[in-house]
N, C-alpha and C positions, 0 to 999 in steps of 0.2 A: 627424494622428497625433502622439502624444507622442514625444519623443526624448530622448536623453542631454543634448542642449543645453538642455532645459527643467529640468535638475536643477541643484542647488547642492551644496556639500559637506555640507550639513545637511538638505536637503529634496529630495523627488522632484518629478516634474512635476505631481503633483496637490496639492502643498503639504504633504504629510505629512512629519513629522519622521522622519529616518532613524535606526533603532536596530538593535542587534544582536539576533540570535535569542535569546540568553540573556535580554536585557531583555524582549523581547516575550513569551517563554514563561514566564519564572520571576520577573520582577521587576515588571513593569508592573501597576498596580492593575486589577482586573477587576470587572465588574458582571454581574448575572444577567440573562439573556434567555431567551426561550421560542421555540425555532426548530426547523424540520425540518433534516435533514441537508443538503438542497439549499441551504437558506437559509444555513446555517452555513458551507458551502463558499464561498458568495459572500463572506461576511465574512472568511474566511481569505484568499482571493485578493485582496480589497481591501487587505489589509495586507502584501502580498508584493512590491510593485513589479514586477508581471508585465509583461513586454514584449509577449507575444503569446499569444493563445488561438485555437484552431481548433475548430469545433464541427460536430456533425451529430446530428440528433434521433433518439433511440431510447430507449424506455421501459426503466428508470425514470430515466435520467440527463438526459432532455430538459430538465427544469426547471432543473437545475444549469447546463447549457450556456446556457440562456436568461438566467439570472441573471448569469452571467459577462459575457454580452453587455451587460446593463444597466450593468455596471461600466465597460465601454468607453464607453458613451454618457455616463456620468457623469464620465469622465476619469481613471479609476483603472487602466485597462489600456491599454497602448500601441497594440496592434493586435488586431482581432478580426474573424474572418470565418468563413463556413460553407463546409465542403468539399463536394465533389460526392457523396461517399459515404464510408463509414468507412475504406476503404483509402486514398482520397485524403487524408482528414484526417490519418492517421498519417504519410503521406509529406510532407505540408505542415508538420506539426509538426517533422519531421526537418529540413526546409529552414530553418525559423525558428531552430531550436536550433543548427544548423551555422553559421548566420550570427551567432551570439553572443547570441541572445535568450533570456531566461528565459521558458520556454514551458510551457503546461499545456493539457490536453484531458481530456475525459471520454468514457466509453463504457460499454456494457452488452451482455451476452449475445451474440447473433448478430453485433453490431457488432464485438466482440472477435475473433471467429473470422474475419470478413471481412478484418480488418486484420492478421491474424496474421503475415504475412511481414515486416511492418515492424518488429516488436519485436526480433528478433535483429539486424536492421539498425541499430536505435537503439543497442543495446549495442555492436555492432561498430564503430560510428562514435563511441562514447564521448560521446554527448550527454546532458546532465544534465536532460532534460525530465521532467515529471511527468504520469502518467496516473492520473486518479481512476476506478477501476473499480467501478461500482455493480452488483454481481453479480446476475444473473437467470438463469432457465432458458434452455437452448439446445437442448433436445431437441425431437423431433417426436412427437406433434402440438405445434404451436406453443404456447408459454406465455410470459407476461410475469411470472410469479410468482417469488418469491425462490428461489434455488438457486445454489450456488457451484461447480458443476462446471467452469465455465470457468477457474477458477483453476488447475486441473491442467494446462491447456494453456500457462499462462504460466510454469510453474515453471522450465523450462530455456531460457528466452529470453535469459538473461544480465542481466536486469533485477533490481534490488532489489525485494522485495515486502514491504510492511508491511500489517497488517490491523487496522482500527479496530473497536472493539466498538460505539461509540455516537457521538452527535453531538459530544460534547466531545472524544473522541479523534480524530475526523475533523478538527476544527478544529486541534488542536495538531499532529497528525501531518502534515497537508498543509502547514503552515508549516515544520516541522522538515525535511520531505522535501527541499525545495529546497536548504536549507543543506547537508545531508549529501551529496546528489547532486552538488553543485557543488564539494565539496572536491577540490583538485587530485589527491590520491592516491586518490580514488574515481572521480568523474566518469563515472558510468554512469546510465542512466535509472532512475526509481523508479516503482513502481506502488503506489498507496495504495488498498487494497480496503476496501469496506464492503458489507454485505449489502443489496441493493436492497429498497426499500419499508420493511423493518424499520428501516433507518437513514435512507435518502434521504427518506422521506415521513413519518417519525415525528417528532412535535414533543416536544422534551425541554428541560429546563432546561440552560443552558450558560453558562459564565462566560467573558466576552470582555473583552479590553483595549480601551481607547478606539480609535476608528478614525482618529485624527489622527496615528498612528504607523505606520511601515511598515519592512520589511526594507531594508537596504542593497542596491543593485542587484547583479546578477550581474556578475562580472568575467571575461569570456571569455578575456582574454589571459593569465590564470593557468592556463588549461586545459592538459592534456597534449597536446592537438592545437589548433592555432590556429584561430580562426573564419575562415570564408570572408569575405574582403573584397576590395577592389580589387587587393590585392597577393598574396593567397593564393587561387588558383583552386580550384574544386571537385575538381580532379583529385587532390588530396591523399588523397581517400577511395577512389580507384580506381586501384590500381597495376597497369597493364596487364600487365607481365611476370608478376606474381604470379597474375593471373587466367587469362591465356591459356596459359601454359607448364605443361607437366607435368614437373616436375623436383623434386629434393630441396629446393631453396631455396623453391619455391612451397609445398610441403607444410609445411615447417618454419615458414614465415611465418604461414600460416593457423593451424596448430596452436598456435604460441606466442601468437598474438593471442587465441585462444579461452581459453587458460589465463589470460592477463593480464586479460581481462574478468572472469572468475570470481574471480580474485585481488582485483580491485578491489572486488567485492561483499564479499568477506571483510574487506577493509580498512575497510569502512564500520562494522564492529561497534562500535568504540570511540566513534564519533560517535553512533550510534544509542543505545548505552547511556546516553550523557549526555543527549541530548534527549528520549528516551522514558522516562528513569529506570528503565532495565533492559529487557532483551529479553524477559523474562517477568514477569508479575505474578501473585502467588499469594494466594489467600484460603482460609480454612478452618484446619484443625488441622495444626500442624507435624508432629505424630507420627502422622498418619493412615496407614493401610495401604491406603486406597482413594484413587485420584486420578483426576481428569478432566483430560485434556489437550485444550485447546480453542483456538479463535480466533474472532473476530467475535461475532455474535449468540449462537452456541451457548454462549459463555462465560457470558452472562447467565442462560441457562436452566440451565446446570450449577451456577451459584451458588445458584439456587433449590433445586435438588436437594440440594446440600450442606447447606443450612439445614434441609430436611425430614429428611435423614438424621440430623442432630444431634438432632432432636426424638425420634428413636428410640434415641438414645444411640450412634449409629454415627458415628465420626469419618471425615471425608473432606476433600479439598482440591481446589481448582481451580487448575490451572496454565495460565494464559492466555498464549499465544504472541503477542507483539507484532510480531515479524518472522518471515517464512517464508523469505525469502532476504535476508540469510544466515539459515540455520536455527540456532536457539540450542541446539545439542547439549549443550555443557558445562553451561549453566544448567539445561536440562531434566534431565540426569543428576543434578545436585546436588539438585534439588527432589524427585527420585524416590527418594532414599535412604530405605530402610525401607518403601517402598511395595510391596505384594504384588499389587495388582489395579489395572490401568489401563484406563479407559474413554475412548473418543474419539468423542464425539457430533459429527455433521456434517450439514450441509445439502447432501448430494449422495449419489449412489448408489455411486460408485466407491471412496470412502474414501481420498481422496488424502492427507489429514492422517494417517490411520492408517499409510499406507505410509511417510510421512516419519518418524513416530515409531518404527516398527519398524526402519527403516534406521539411525536414530540409536542405538537401543538394542541393535542386533545385537551379540552377544558382550560387551555391557557391562552387561546387566541381566537378571535372571531373573524379573521380574514377569510375570504373566498379562495379556496385552493383548487387550482386547475392542474390536473395531472397530464401535462403535455406542453408542446407536442412531443410525440414519441416516434422514433424511427427505428428500424431493426433490419437485420440481415445484410448489412452493408450499405444501407441507404444513407445519404448525407443529410445533414441538418442545417440547411442554410438559414441565415437570419430572416429571410422572407417567410419561412415556415413559422418561425417564432412570432413574427409580427402578425401574421394571419391569425394565429391562435389568440393573441391579445385583442385584436380588433373584433373577433367573433364573440368574445366574452365581455368586452368592456365598451360601453358607449362613450367614445372620445371624439373630440372635435379635431379636424385637420388630418384625419386618417386617409 
């Protein structure tokens, strides 16, 4: 197993030159490659000086987990092993991260739900691990097709949540995610979401820096809580008096800690803005009265709809949210100035993003918000479906 002893001041255990995240993401020369999302995640992890990864197979993230295992065999990941089930994986991730290891794992669909109890525990113990969530259907009858309903279950776990549209964003986000999560004033787990199959198994052009460079290692002794070592026992995470006693001090301790976890997510904003070049990305007409608020693959389809509307002489814009937690309320309100009609296309039946948008806009905006179109269970979301939604709700000429 690789260890800190195998590092120097300039190189990690695999011999890669250590560089800052700014150099990796913004300065290092890049070359074009043609890869799936799973393959590009391997390339990202290869450049992150990852100490530990725990895996368990479930479609569509199984290939990504397998490829990270290959990195361990090649000497780029310090420790890699398979858990006994998804719940066990997330508990083992917690153990690795509590011990001061930069840790990553992947999951999908039912695996997310089976592991759910662990995610609030992750945030409650302030571990900066990363979960790559390749979203898929979780409903019955069983499906393995794309659907992001599971994200709604993750929203209030206390984790940061970022959403990548394509393989390029997955590469860049999964590198930046470690750095933001590990900031001492943040130090909470981060979930990087992509739509399963649409991104995980789709091959696209992607620009990658050379693989002979990697991020500086995680420095756990700068964390707000010290890592577990021979001098710091695990008991630091379980304060018996606070757990066992029913009194005001116990209530106040738990309440204040929950507020602090969520405050930490809010403090991540400035770092996310820097590394993601903004919490929202906008395409289309600045003076449009029609806007699509999107995340993930739905953003790509909304952009197609925006281009089709322009052919009809109808101006619109696509506001793509890069982060869901923290939710970019201020940026969204700014981009919606002058907009009269808002559409929220989604790959799920419940409209969790529509609910987030309506909450953010409550008493702040008078636009008409249409929660749709929505598709689920593996259905595609063609631009025609989005156009149909627009024309059914807005009286426009030239449709």
